[in-house]
BALOBA-1460 file (C-alpha; in Angstrom, 3 decimals):
// residues 346
<rec num="1" residu="x" x="-11.293" y="15.224" z="-34.592"/>
<rec num="2" residu="x" x="-9.106" y="14.924" z="-31.513"/>
<rec num="3" residu="x" x="-10.080" y="13.119" z="-28.305"/>
<rec num="4" residu="x" x="-9.173" y="13.815" z="-24.695"/>
<rec num="5" residu="x" x="-9.412" y="12.043" z="-21.368"/>
<rec num="6" residu="x" x="-11.921" y="14.006" z="-19.313"/>
<rec num="7" residu="x" x="-10.268" y="15.023" z="-16.075"/>
<rec num="8" residu="x" x="-9.764" y="12.199" z="-13.608"/>
<rec num="9" residu="x" x="-12.451" y="10.054" z="-15.277"/>
<rec num="10" residu="x" x="-11.888" y="7.239" z="-17.750"/>
<rec num="11" residu="x" x="-14.055" y="8.966" z="-20.350"/>
<rec num="12" residu="x" x="-12.383" y="9.800" z="-23.666"/>
<rec num="13" residu="x" x="-14.380" y="12.535" z="-25.347"/>
<rec num="14" residu="x" x="-14.185" y="14.313" z="-28.693"/>
<rec num="15" residu="x" x="-12.962" y="17.903" z="-28.494"/>
<rec num="16" residu="x" x="-16.418" y="18.917" z="-29.732"/>
<rec num="17" residu="x" x="-19.590" y="17.907" z="-27.884"/>
<rec num="18" residu="x" x="-23.044" y="18.102" z="-29.455"/>
<rec num="19" residu="x" x="-25.436" y="20.160" z="-27.357"/>
<rec num="20" residu="x" x="-29.093" y="19.266" z="-27.799"/>
<rec num="21" residu="x" x="-31.229" y="21.933" z="-26.119"/>
<rec num="22" residu="x" x="-32.916" y="22.841" z="-29.428"/>
<rec num="23" residu="x" x="-34.225" y="19.289" z="-29.878"/>
<rec num="24" residu="x" x="-37.964" y="19.326" z="-29.333"/>
<rec num="25" residu="x" x="-38.474" y="23.080" z="-29.751"/>
<rec num="26" residu="x" x="-36.492" y="24.414" z="-32.707"/>
<rec num="27" residu="x" x="-35.714" y="20.954" z="-34.106"/>
<rec num="28" residu="x" x="-38.031" y="18.047" z="-34.859"/>
<rec num="29" residu="x" x="-37.163" y="14.476" z="-33.967"/>
<rec num="30" residu="x" x="-36.092" y="13.758" z="-37.549"/>
<rec num="31" residu="x" x="-33.878" y="16.854" z="-37.573"/>
<rec num="32" residu="x" x="-32.392" y="15.878" z="-34.225"/>
<rec num="33" residu="x" x="-31.528" y="12.417" z="-35.530"/>
<rec num="34" residu="x" x="-29.991" y="13.914" z="-38.664"/>
<rec num="35" residu="x" x="-27.796" y="16.169" z="-36.530"/>
<rec num="36" residu="x" x="-26.707" y="13.283" z="-34.331"/>
<rec num="37" residu="x" x="-25.934" y="11.084" z="-37.342"/>
<rec num="38" residu="x" x="-23.894" y="13.810" z="-39.030"/>
<rec num="39" residu="x" x="-22.039" y="14.744" z="-35.850"/>
<rec num="40" residu="x" x="-20.946" y="11.150" z="-35.318"/>
<rec num="41" residu="x" x="-19.945" y="10.813" z="-38.971"/>
<rec num="42" residu="x" x="-17.626" y="13.786" z="-38.380"/>
<rec num="43" residu="x" x="-16.025" y="12.228" z="-35.326"/>
<rec num="44" residu="x" x="-18.070" y="13.488" z="-32.376"/>
<rec num="45" residu="x" x="-18.692" y="10.866" z="-29.695"/>
<rec num="46" residu="x" x="-20.014" y="13.127" z="-26.916"/>
<rec num="47" residu="x" x="-23.641" y="14.303" z="-26.489"/>
<rec num="48" residu="x" x="-24.978" y="16.639" z="-23.791"/>
<rec num="49" residu="x" x="-28.633" y="16.872" z="-22.742"/>
<rec num="50" residu="x" x="-30.693" y="17.779" z="-19.648"/>
<rec num="51" residu="x" x="-33.981" y="16.718" z="-18.115"/>
<rec num="52" residu="x" x="-35.115" y="20.364" z="-18.342"/>
<rec num="53" residu="x" x="-34.624" y="20.612" z="-22.129"/>
<rec num="54" residu="x" x="-35.652" y="21.833" z="-24.622"/>
<rec num="55" residu="x" x="-35.359" y="25.562" z="-24.060"/>
<rec num="56" residu="x" x="-37.156" y="27.696" z="-23.342"/>
<rec num="57" residu="x" x="-38.383" y="25.366" z="-20.580"/>
<rec num="58" residu="x" x="-42.090" y="24.608" z="-20.735"/>
<rec num="59" residu="x" x="-44.264" y="21.967" z="-19.125"/>
<rec num="60" residu="x" x="-45.540" y="20.899" z="-22.560"/>
<rec num="61" residu="x" x="-42.084" y="20.069" z="-23.918"/>
<rec num="62" residu="x" x="-40.017" y="19.105" z="-20.858"/>
<rec num="63" residu="x" x="-38.121" y="15.861" z="-21.411"/>
<rec num="64" residu="x" x="-38.604" y="15.920" z="-25.182"/>
<rec num="65" residu="x" x="-34.892" y="16.485" z="-25.846"/>
<rec num="66" residu="x" x="-33.874" y="13.377" z="-23.913"/>
<rec num="67" residu="x" x="-36.629" y="11.411" z="-25.645"/>
<rec num="68" residu="x" x="-35.313" y="12.414" z="-29.080"/>
<rec num="69" residu="x" x="-31.763" y="11.498" z="-28.089"/>
<rec num="70" residu="x" x="-33.082" y="8.227" z="-26.679"/>
<rec num="71" residu="x" x="-34.894" y="7.195" z="-29.847"/>
<rec num="72" residu="x" x="-31.610" y="7.787" z="-31.724"/>
<rec num="73" residu="x" x="-29.478" y="6.065" z="-29.082"/>
<rec num="74" residu="x" x="-31.643" y="2.944" z="-29.230"/>
<rec num="75" residu="x" x="-30.149" y="2.106" z="-32.641"/>
<rec num="76" residu="x" x="-26.517" y="2.866" z="-31.739"/>
<rec num="77" residu="x" x="-23.737" y="0.848" z="-30.122"/>
<rec num="78" residu="x" x="-24.093" y="2.222" z="-26.616"/>
<rec num="79" residu="x" x="-20.386" y="1.957" z="-25.798"/>
<rec num="80" residu="x" x="-19.545" y="4.250" z="-28.733"/>
<rec num="81" residu="x" x="-21.501" y="7.166" z="-27.263"/>
<rec num="82" residu="x" x="-20.402" y="9.284" z="-24.301"/>
<rec num="83" residu="x" x="-23.728" y="10.503" z="-22.965"/>
<rec num="84" residu="x" x="-24.159" y="13.404" z="-20.541"/>
<rec num="85" residu="x" x="-27.307" y="14.838" z="-19.016"/>
<rec num="86" residu="x" x="-28.245" y="17.037" z="-16.063"/>
<rec num="87" residu="x" x="-30.529" y="17.142" z="-13.062"/>
<rec num="88" residu="x" x="-32.583" y="20.315" z="-12.664"/>
<rec num="89" residu="x" x="-31.941" y="22.323" z="-9.508"/>
<rec num="90" residu="x" x="-34.236" y="24.546" z="-7.426"/>
<rec num="91" residu="x" x="-34.806" y="28.267" z="-7.590"/>
<rec num="92" residu="x" x="-36.032" y="28.889" z="-11.137"/>
<rec num="93" residu="x" x="-39.753" y="28.239" z="-10.859"/>
<rec num="94" residu="x" x="-39.859" y="24.998" z="-12.885"/>
<rec num="95" residu="x" x="-42.701" y="23.528" z="-10.843"/>
<rec num="96" residu="x" x="-43.728" y="21.010" z="-13.527"/>
<rec num="97" residu="x" x="-40.473" y="19.036" z="-13.242"/>
<rec num="98" residu="x" x="-40.826" y="16.232" z="-10.686"/>
<rec num="99" residu="x" x="-43.816" y="18.047" z="-9.169"/>
<rec num="100" residu="x" x="-41.523" y="20.864" z="-8.137"/>
<rec num="101" residu="x" x="-39.355" y="18.707" z="-5.841"/>
<rec num="102" residu="x" x="-36.102" y="20.084" z="-7.160"/>
<rec num="103" residu="x" x="-33.711" y="20.133" z="-4.231"/>
<rec num="104" residu="x" x="-30.713" y="17.901" z="-4.936"/>
<rec num="105" residu="x" x="-31.508" y="15.249" z="-2.319"/>
<rec num="106" residu="x" x="-31.808" y="11.469" z="-2.492"/>
<rec num="107" residu="x" x="-35.490" y="11.439" z="-3.483"/>
<rec num="108" residu="x" x="-34.963" y="13.984" z="-6.253"/>
<rec num="109" residu="x" x="-31.803" y="12.391" z="-7.618"/>
<rec num="110" residu="x" x="-33.383" y="8.932" z="-7.785"/>
<rec num="111" residu="x" x="-36.501" y="10.275" z="-9.513"/>
<rec num="112" residu="x" x="-34.505" y="12.429" z="-11.913"/>
<rec num="113" residu="x" x="-31.986" y="9.813" z="-13.010"/>
<rec num="114" residu="x" x="-34.679" y="7.163" z="-13.466"/>
<rec num="115" residu="x" x="-36.724" y="9.568" z="-15.561"/>
<rec num="116" residu="x" x="-33.736" y="10.496" z="-17.705"/>
<rec num="117" residu="x" x="-32.753" y="6.862" z="-18.225"/>
<rec num="118" residu="x" x="-36.293" y="6.018" z="-19.284"/>
<rec num="119" residu="x" x="-36.398" y="8.837" z="-21.838"/>
<rec num="120" residu="x" x="-32.850" y="8.160" z="-23.047"/>
<rec num="121" residu="x" x="-33.613" y="4.439" z="-23.452"/>
<rec num="122" residu="x" x="-30.426" y="3.369" z="-21.707"/>
<rec num="123" residu="x" x="-29.463" y="1.915" z="-18.344"/>
<rec num="124" residu="x" x="-26.662" y="4.372" z="-17.569"/>
<rec num="125" residu="x" x="-25.340" y="7.833" z="-18.339"/>
<rec num="126" residu="x" x="-21.631" y="8.512" z="-18.584"/>
<rec num="127" residu="x" x="-21.712" y="11.984" z="-17.011"/>
<rec num="128" residu="x" x="-24.495" y="13.232" z="-14.739"/>
<rec num="129" residu="x" x="-24.324" y="16.928" z="-13.913"/>
<rec num="130" residu="x" x="-26.036" y="19.212" z="-11.415"/>
<rec num="131" residu="x" x="-27.465" y="21.800" z="-13.808"/>
<rec num="132" residu="x" x="-26.970" y="24.698" z="-11.377"/>
<rec num="133" residu="x" x="-26.219" y="24.891" z="-7.654"/>
<rec num="134" residu="x" x="-28.835" y="23.860" z="-5.132"/>
<rec num="135" residu="x" x="-27.813" y="26.881" z="-3.054"/>
<rec num="136" residu="x" x="-28.230" y="30.513" z="-4.066"/>
<rec num="137" residu="x" x="-25.503" y="31.904" z="-6.310"/>
<rec num="138" residu="x" x="-25.698" y="34.805" z="-8.778"/>
<rec num="139" residu="x" x="-25.911" y="33.332" z="-12.266"/>
<rec num="140" residu="x" x="-27.294" y="33.641" z="-15.803"/>
<rec num="141" residu="x" x="-26.191" y="37.235" z="-16.253"/>
<rec num="142" residu="x" x="-25.963" y="38.260" z="-12.593"/>
<rec num="143" residu="x" x="-22.547" y="38.654" z="-10.982"/>
<rec num="144" residu="x" x="-22.906" y="40.303" z="-7.552"/>
<rec num="145" residu="x" x="-23.388" y="38.001" z="-4.569"/>
<rec num="146" residu="x" x="-26.283" y="39.210" z="-2.422"/>
<rec num="147" residu="x" x="-26.415" y="37.543" z="1.022"/>
<rec num="148" residu="x" x="-30.062" y="38.558" z="1.374"/>
<rec num="149" residu="x" x="-30.896" y="36.118" z="-1.444"/>
<rec num="150" residu="x" x="-29.522" y="33.088" z="0.389"/>
<rec num="151" residu="x" x="-32.047" y="30.292" z="0.880"/>
<rec num="152" residu="x" x="-32.152" y="26.934" z="2.680"/>
<rec num="153" residu="x" x="-30.312" y="24.355" z="0.598"/>
<rec num="154" residu="x" x="-29.145" y="20.767" z="0.627"/>
<rec num="155" residu="x" x="-25.585" y="20.448" z="1.894"/>
<rec num="156" residu="x" x="-22.910" y="19.529" z="-0.602"/>
<rec num="157" residu="x" x="-22.185" y="16.385" z="1.403"/>
<rec num="158" residu="x" x="-25.838" y="15.346" z="1.150"/>
<rec num="159" residu="x" x="-25.888" y="16.071" z="-2.588"/>
<rec num="160" residu="x" x="-22.840" y="13.886" z="-3.178"/>
<rec num="161" residu="x" x="-24.341" y="11.221" z="-0.940"/>
<rec num="162" residu="x" x="-27.526" y="11.271" z="-3.021"/>
<rec num="163" residu="x" x="-25.496" y="10.859" z="-6.214"/>
<rec num="164" residu="x" x="-23.410" y="8.048" z="-4.708"/>
<rec num="165" residu="x" x="-26.374" y="5.659" z="-4.735"/>
<rec num="166" residu="x" x="-26.922" y="5.723" z="-8.525"/>
<rec num="167" residu="x" x="-23.156" y="5.630" z="-9.026"/>
<rec num="168" residu="x" x="-22.925" y="2.418" z="-6.976"/>
<rec num="169" residu="x" x="-25.937" y="1.030" z="-8.838"/>
<rec num="170" residu="x" x="-24.222" y="1.606" z="-12.194"/>
<rec num="171" residu="x" x="-26.761" y="4.189" z="-13.391"/>
<rec num="172" residu="x" x="-24.154" y="6.964" z="-13.367"/>
<rec num="173" residu="x" x="-20.496" y="6.555" z="-14.277"/>
<rec num="174" residu="x" x="-19.256" y="10.034" z="-13.305"/>
<rec num="175" residu="x" x="-20.719" y="13.191" z="-11.826"/>
<rec num="176" residu="x" x="-20.157" y="16.776" z="-12.906"/>
<rec num="177" residu="x" x="-21.138" y="20.334" z="-12.064"/>
<rec num="178" residu="x" x="-22.597" y="23.167" z="-14.113"/>
<rec num="179" residu="x" x="-22.916" y="26.920" z="-13.576"/>
<rec num="180" residu="x" x="-20.768" y="26.500" z="-10.487"/>
<rec num="181" residu="x" x="-18.434" y="28.887" z="-8.646"/>
<rec num="182" residu="x" x="-14.825" y="28.435" z="-7.497"/>
<rec num="183" residu="x" x="-15.937" y="27.983" z="-3.883"/>
<rec num="184" residu="x" x="-18.523" y="25.432" z="-4.923"/>
<rec num="185" residu="x" x="-16.124" y="23.329" z="-6.980"/>
<rec num="186" residu="x" x="-13.528" y="23.280" z="-4.214"/>
<rec num="187" residu="x" x="-16.145" y="22.340" z="-1.626"/>
<rec num="188" residu="x" x="-17.404" y="19.452" z="-3.771"/>
<rec num="189" residu="x" x="-13.815" y="18.258" z="-4.153"/>
<rec num="190" residu="x" x="-13.027" y="18.601" z="-0.450"/>
<rec num="191" residu="x" x="-16.139" y="16.765" z="0.700"/>
<rec num="192" residu="x" x="-15.643" y="13.984" z="-1.862"/>
<rec num="193" residu="x" x="-12.062" y="13.473" z="-0.704"/>
<rec num="194" residu="x" x="-12.860" y="13.506" z="3.007"/>
<rec num="195" residu="x" x="-16.019" y="11.371" z="2.817"/>
<rec num="196" residu="x" x="-15.105" y="8.960" z="0.043"/>
<rec num="197" residu="x" x="-17.901" y="10.221" z="-2.205"/>
<rec num="198" residu="x" x="-17.982" y="10.659" z="-6.021"/>
<rec num="199" residu="x" x="-15.382" y="13.116" z="-7.307"/>
<rec num="200" residu="x" x="-16.568" y="15.641" z="-9.901"/>
<rec num="201" residu="x" x="-15.124" y="14.998" z="-13.348"/>
<rec num="202" residu="x" x="-15.911" y="18.320" z="-15.055"/>
<rec num="203" residu="x" x="-17.634" y="21.677" z="-14.839"/>
<rec num="204" residu="x" x="-19.975" y="23.039" z="-17.514"/>
<rec num="205" residu="x" x="-20.071" y="26.843" z="-17.462"/>
<rec num="206" residu="x" x="-20.623" y="29.578" z="-20.030"/>
<rec num="207" residu="x" x="-17.408" y="30.631" z="-21.757"/>
<rec num="208" residu="x" x="-16.908" y="32.677" z="-24.903"/>
<rec num="209" residu="x" x="-15.205" y="35.817" z="-26.227"/>
<rec num="210" residu="x" x="-17.805" y="37.947" z="-24.424"/>
<rec num="211" residu="x" x="-17.551" y="36.085" z="-21.116"/>
<rec num="212" residu="x" x="-14.119" y="34.818" z="-20.070"/>
<rec num="213" residu="x" x="-14.716" y="34.845" z="-16.310"/>
<rec num="214" residu="x" x="-13.751" y="31.148" z="-16.061"/>
<rec num="215" residu="x" x="-10.153" y="32.274" z="-16.505"/>
<rec num="216" residu="x" x="-10.183" y="33.991" z="-13.089"/>
<rec num="217" residu="x" x="-10.248" y="31.381" z="-10.335"/>
<rec num="218" residu="x" x="-11.862" y="28.390" z="-12.001"/>
<rec num="219" residu="x" x="-9.030" y="27.838" z="-14.483"/>
<rec num="220" residu="x" x="-6.604" y="27.402" z="-11.581"/>
<rec num="221" residu="x" x="-8.862" y="24.671" z="-10.222"/>
<rec num="222" residu="x" x="-8.661" y="22.957" z="-13.609"/>
<rec num="223" residu="x" x="-4.874" y="23.098" z="-13.393"/>
<rec num="224" residu="x" x="-4.456" y="22.034" z="-9.773"/>
<rec num="225" residu="x" x="-7.385" y="19.608" z="-9.418"/>
<rec num="226" residu="x" x="-7.900" y="18.360" z="-13.005"/>
<rec num="227" residu="x" x="-11.520" y="19.482" z="-13.381"/>
<rec num="228" residu="x" x="-11.779" y="20.610" z="-17.033"/>
<rec num="229" residu="x" x="-14.321" y="22.998" z="-18.469"/>
<rec num="230" residu="x" x="-17.108" y="21.930" z="-20.806"/>
<rec num="231" residu="x" x="-17.884" y="25.399" z="-22.178"/>
<rec num="232" residu="x" x="-21.435" y="26.104" z="-23.265"/>
<rec num="233" residu="x" x="-22.588" y="29.085" z="-25.344"/>
<rec num="234" residu="x" x="-19.237" y="29.415" z="-27.160"/>
<rec num="235" residu="x" x="-21.059" y="31.611" z="-29.703"/>
<rec num="236" residu="x" x="-22.832" y="33.655" z="-27.014"/>
<rec num="237" residu="x" x="-26.312" y="32.561" z="-28.146"/>
<rec num="238" residu="x" x="-25.391" y="33.410" z="-31.724"/>
<rec num="239" residu="x" x="-24.125" y="36.944" z="-31.077"/>
<rec num="240" residu="x" x="-20.582" y="35.982" z="-32.061"/>
<rec num="241" residu="x" x="-21.761" y="34.821" z="-35.481"/>
<rec num="242" residu="x" x="-22.570" y="38.472" z="-36.180"/>
<rec num="243" residu="x" x="-26.139" y="37.680" z="-37.190"/>
<rec num="244" residu="x" x="-27.714" y="39.998" z="-34.622"/>
<rec num="245" residu="x" x="-25.342" y="42.913" z="-35.169"/>
<rec num="246" residu="x" x="-27.195" y="44.481" z="-38.090"/>
<rec num="247" residu="x" x="-30.711" y="43.419" z="-37.189"/>
<rec num="248" residu="x" x="-30.907" y="40.950" z="-40.041"/>
<rec num="249" residu="x" x="-31.387" y="37.788" z="-37.996"/>
<rec num="250" residu="x" x="-34.031" y="35.463" z="-39.407"/>
<rec num="251" residu="x" x="-37.404" y="35.119" z="-37.658"/>
<rec num="252" residu="x" x="-36.351" y="31.621" z="-36.578"/>
<rec num="253" residu="x" x="-33.210" y="32.788" z="-34.757"/>
<rec num="254" residu="x" x="-33.274" y="31.870" z="-31.087"/>
<rec num="255" residu="x" x="-33.161" y="35.381" z="-29.652"/>
<rec num="256" residu="x" x="-35.807" y="36.580" z="-32.101"/>
<rec num="257" residu="x" x="-38.161" y="33.775" z="-31.085"/>
<rec num="258" residu="x" x="-37.270" y="33.835" z="-27.399"/>
<rec num="259" residu="x" x="-36.157" y="37.374" z="-26.418"/>
<rec num="260" residu="x" x="-35.762" y="36.676" z="-22.656"/>
<rec num="261" residu="x" x="-32.752" y="34.485" z="-23.417"/>
<rec num="262" residu="x" x="-30.900" y="37.526" z="-24.669"/>
<rec num="263" residu="x" x="-30.973" y="39.456" z="-21.422"/>
<rec num="264" residu="x" x="-27.391" y="38.729" z="-20.427"/>
<rec num="265" residu="x" x="-26.259" y="40.141" z="-23.781"/>
<rec num="266" residu="x" x="-28.281" y="43.347" z="-23.553"/>
<rec num="267" residu="x" x="-25.424" y="45.156" z="-21.856"/>
<rec num="268" residu="x" x="-23.101" y="48.053" z="-22.704"/>
<rec num="269" residu="x" x="-20.122" y="47.196" z="-24.927"/>
<rec num="270" residu="x" x="-21.538" y="43.892" z="-26.213"/>
<rec num="271" residu="x" x="-22.290" y="45.351" z="-29.639"/>
<rec num="272" residu="x" x="-18.877" y="47.011" z="-29.881"/>
<rec num="273" residu="x" x="-17.080" y="43.828" z="-28.895"/>
<rec num="274" residu="x" x="-19.075" y="41.695" z="-31.332"/>
<rec num="275" residu="x" x="-18.302" y="44.120" z="-34.157"/>
<rec num="276" residu="x" x="-14.592" y="44.136" z="-33.324"/>
<rec num="277" residu="x" x="-14.343" y="40.348" z="-33.233"/>
<rec num="278" residu="x" x="-16.288" y="40.054" z="-36.495"/>
<rec num="279" residu="x" x="-13.976" y="42.519" z="-38.219"/>
<rec num="280" residu="x" x="-10.945" y="40.642" z="-36.914"/>
<rec num="281" residu="x" x="-12.322" y="37.338" z="-38.205"/>
<rec num="282" residu="x" x="-12.987" y="38.698" z="-41.682"/>
<rec num="283" residu="x" x="-9.536" y="40.290" z="-41.826"/>
<rec num="284" residu="x" x="-8.132" y="36.820" z="-41.206"/>
<rec num="285" residu="x" x="-10.260" y="35.185" z="-43.886"/>
<rec num="286" residu="x" x="-12.610" y="33.323" z="-41.581"/>
<rec num="287" residu="x" x="-16.169" y="33.679" z="-40.383"/>
<rec num="288" residu="x" x="-16.896" y="35.294" z="-37.011"/>
<rec num="289" residu="x" x="-18.252" y="31.944" z="-35.797"/>
<rec num="290" residu="x" x="-15.057" y="30.114" z="-36.746"/>
<rec num="291" residu="x" x="-12.924" y="32.653" z="-34.876"/>
<rec num="292" residu="x" x="-15.094" y="32.466" z="-31.749"/>
<rec num="293" residu="x" x="-15.206" y="28.677" z="-31.685"/>
<rec num="294" residu="x" x="-11.529" y="28.213" z="-32.518"/>
<rec num="295" residu="x" x="-10.617" y="30.518" z="-29.650"/>
<rec num="296" residu="x" x="-12.632" y="28.521" z="-27.118"/>
<rec num="297" residu="x" x="-11.324" y="25.210" z="-28.439"/>
<rec num="298" residu="x" x="-7.745" y="26.446" z="-28.140"/>
<rec num="299" residu="x" x="-7.904" y="27.073" z="-24.386"/>
<rec num="300" residu="x" x="-5.812" y="24.648" z="-22.322"/>
<rec num="301" residu="x" x="-8.492" y="24.256" z="-19.618"/>
<rec num="302" residu="x" x="-11.218" y="23.077" z="-22.028"/>
<rec num="303" residu="x" x="-12.120" y="19.390" z="-22.085"/>
<rec num="304" residu="x" x="-14.736" y="19.521" z="-24.860"/>
<rec num="305" residu="x" x="-16.590" y="22.468" z="-26.400"/>
<rec num="306" residu="x" x="-20.375" y="22.172" z="-26.477"/>
<rec num="307" residu="x" x="-21.839" y="23.362" z="-29.754"/>
<rec num="308" residu="x" x="-25.459" y="23.566" z="-30.829"/>
<rec num="309" residu="x" x="-27.139" y="24.123" z="-34.162"/>
<rec num="310" residu="x" x="-30.557" y="24.204" z="-35.745"/>
<rec num="311" residu="x" x="-29.437" y="23.228" z="-39.261"/>
<rec num="312" residu="x" x="-26.930" y="20.757" z="-40.664"/>
<rec num="313" residu="x" x="-25.089" y="23.602" z="-42.360"/>
<rec num="314" residu="x" x="-24.587" y="25.351" z="-39.025"/>
<rec num="315" residu="x" x="-23.548" y="22.093" z="-37.431"/>
<rec num="316" residu="x" x="-20.907" y="21.374" z="-40.067"/>
<rec num="317" residu="x" x="-19.501" y="24.913" z="-39.867"/>
<rec num="318" residu="x" x="-19.266" y="24.718" z="-36.094"/>
<rec num="319" residu="x" x="-17.584" y="21.320" z="-36.091"/>
<rec num="320" residu="x" x="-15.207" y="22.564" z="-38.766"/>
<rec num="321" residu="x" x="-13.850" y="25.152" z="-36.334"/>
<rec num="322" residu="x" x="-12.006" y="22.319" z="-34.591"/>
<rec num="323" residu="x" x="-9.623" y="22.260" z="-37.551"/>
<rec num="324" residu="x" x="-8.864" y="25.996" z="-37.284"/>
<rec num="325" residu="x" x="-5.625" y="27.020" z="-35.570"/>
<rec num="326" residu="x" x="-5.343" y="30.648" z="-34.534"/>
<rec num="327" residu="x" x="-1.859" y="32.066" z="-35.019"/>
<rec num="328" residu="x" x="-0.068" y="34.181" z="-32.418"/>
<rec num="329" residu="x" x="-0.903" y="37.433" z="-34.179"/>
<rec num="330" residu="x" x="-4.633" y="36.634" z="-34.173"/>
<rec num="331" residu="x" x="-4.542" y="35.630" z="-30.519"/>
<rec num="332" residu="x" x="-2.788" y="38.902" z="-29.663"/>
<rec num="333" residu="x" x="-5.454" y="40.819" z="-31.572"/>
<rec num="334" residu="x" x="-8.147" y="38.994" z="-29.590"/>
<rec num="335" residu="x" x="-6.452" y="40.040" z="-26.369"/>
<rec num="336" residu="x" x="-6.383" y="43.676" z="-27.459"/>
<rec num="337" residu="x" x="-10.135" y="43.604" z="-28.127"/>
<rec num="338" residu="x" x="-10.694" y="41.856" z="-24.797"/>
<rec num="339" residu="x" x="-8.751" y="44.530" z="-22.918"/>
<rec num="340" residu="x" x="-10.859" y="47.227" z="-24.597"/>
<rec num="341" residu="x" x="-14.149" y="45.410" z="-23.873"/>
<rec num="342" residu="x" x="-13.501" y="43.011" z="-20.961"/>
<rec num="343" residu="x" x="-16.260" y="40.440" z="-20.411"/>
<rec num="344" residu="x" x="-19.185" y="42.603" z="-21.591"/>
<rec num="345" residu="x" x="-21.701" y="39.749" z="-21.323"/>
<rec num="346" residu="x" x="-20.959" y="38.304" z="-17.876"/>
């Protein structure tokens, strides 16, 4: 396992981060602890959660993921764990979280971070991320900006000001963004610089062989402003493992149990692209999952790749992709497939 300094922060994170959104829905507390133990045995030191988790979000389970991570964290050396979580934003109908007060303002931030710290059984988080923008932006499978959808929102300056309080209090070490746009990242950076407010350390967006939109615009920000990507869904919700291609996915597979989560992948050319990448992987003597993960991990703008699993076998296979190096011929073949099926799951 290799480790990297995360952007302008002082955090040194493993190149693989353990995502936890299955904890509390698809995984029991014991299974969650087993995953965490095994991940750390294999060199991971970075864990990502969210107050909204597990998914799919439900009032009955909200906060359970952080609670499971917290009961594990309570028996660890806290300084050995780089812990990230997220504050839920407005606009997605999650009225049961903080009584529906989801705008990213001072009241919401204070309530959210205190709730997360209580569930996580710690007095600070290393990276605290805005789960999605407070303002309207097209996201989660939508790409066209529609001005008619704009809504009142908390200014970026006010959001950073709200986060500055917990940063000063030592509850948050660094702040980050998620599901953000190029304009949004640059505005957060500009306001932080001009007002002396917390500077974002990272951005967590979807990135995989079926969705490489980060490369246009956001990757330049990584280069010029040192805001690395923490890619989520590197396996495109399991599509890039090939398990959905022939209809043989098990009843416990995420998109079988929770079909709405597959909407962004129910688009033309997804199936053709998945098949092409799977055939390429097998021709190179590796699994489709290993090819997909190794590709994401090889990108220069990636700080740490967020992986998730429901079994220890899946977890070990996914972590093992960090040891895979794709040769120039394989990378060229990936580009040929990409040019034939560009970003089919944006």
